[in-house]
Every structure is written in C-alpha cells, then in structure tokens.
C-alpha positions in Angstrom: 116.3 99.3 114.8 115.3 101.1 111.6 115.7 104.9 112.2 112.5 106.7 109.8 112.2 110.0 109.0 109.2 111.8 110.9 107.4 113.0 106.7 108.0 109.1 106.4 105.7 108.3 109.1 103.2 110.5 108.3 102.9 109.7 104.3 102.8 105.8 106.5 99.8 107.4 109.0 98.4 109.2 106.8 97.6 106.4 104.1 96.1 104.2 106.6 93.6 107.0 107.5 93.3 107.0 104.0 92.2 103.4 103.7 89.3 102.5 106.0 88.5 99.4 104.6 92.2 98.2 105.1 94.2 97.3 108.0 97.5 97.7 109.8 99.1 94.6 108.4 98.0 95.6 105.4 99.1 98.9 105.2 102.3 98.2 106.6 102.8 95.9 103.8 102.8 98.1 101.0 106.4 99.9 101.8 107.5 96.9 104.0 107.3 98.3 107.4 106.8 95.9 111.0 102.8 96.4 111.4 103.5 97.0 115.5 105.6 99.8 114.5 102.8 101.5 111.8 100.3 100.9 114.9 102.7 102.7 117.3 102.8 105.3 114.8 99.1 105.5 114.4 98.7 105.8 118.0 101.1 108.6 118.7 99.3 110.6 115.6 95.8 110.6 117.4 95.0 109.2 113.9 91.2 107.1 114.4 89.1 105.2 111.8 85.0 104.5 112.8 85.6 101.1 114.3 83.0 98.5 113.7 81.8 97.9 110.4 79.4 100.5 108.3 77.2 100.3 106.1 77.8 99.9 102.5 77.7 103.2 100.4 76.8 103.2 97.0 79.7 103.1 94.7 78.0 104.9 91.9 80.1 107.3 90.6 78.5 111.4 89.2 77.7 110.9 85.7 80.0 113.1 84.2 82.0 110.9 85.6 81.0 108.4 83.9 80.5 109.6 80.3 84.4 110.9 80.7 85.6 107.0 81.9 83.7 106.0 78.8 84.9 108.3 76.4 89.0 107.7 77.6 87.8 103.7 77.6 86.6 104.4 73.7 89.8 106.7 73.5 92.2 104.3 74.6 90.4 101.5 72.5 90.9 103.3 69.2 94.7 104.3 70.1 95.2 101.1 71.2 94.1 99.7 67.2 95.7 102.1 65.9 99.0 100.7 67.5 98.2 97.2 66.8 98.2 98.8 62.8 101.0 100.3 63.3 102.5 96.6 64.8 101.5 94.8 61.2 102.4 97.1 58.8 106.4 98.0 60.6 106.6 94.3 60.5 105.3 93.9 57.3 107.6 96.4 55.6 110.6 95.0 57.8 109.8 91.8 55.8 110.0 93.5 52.7 112.7 95.2 52.8 115.0 92.1 53.9 116.9 90.2 50.9 
C-alpha cells in the first residue's frame, strides 16, 4: 500500500473538483493513482460536485480575450515564418561553406 503525502492528496482532490466534466477514473489516471483511492480522498475531503447533467454553458470567451488570442496567433505565425526563413538560410550557407 502506497503512502501519499497530504499535499498530493489535496492536489488530487482539487484537480477532481476543478474538472466537472471528468470522472474519478480519468482524473486518477493522470497522476497514476487507483480510482478507489481518489474516491476515498474525495469522500474524506467532503468534496462535492453537482450531480446529473448540466446544461452546456455557452463557450464564448469575452471579446478582449478573443482579440488577444487572435493577435497571439498572428504573432506565432510570423515567428514560425521567420524561423523557417532562418532555417533555410542556415542550410544554404552551411552547404556553401563545405568543401
């Protein structure tokens, strides 16, 4: 029988509570613990989540986040293009310096 530190137990229970769509089995698989062990920790901690199916909440992030995400995606594309240009340039010059 494994002996887990209290911090690990609290983190595992917090992970379970923070993921309402996940099952105990799926949450327990991430850190590699037995699902029944996690179930016991959840019971002892008194953690609870709403039971039953909840109506799906609209997944529409606020407008400022959308704008920031779009800007970040654009920047990533630019950086990927720059990296590709540098990679090709390095290959070209590496081939030119060989005897």
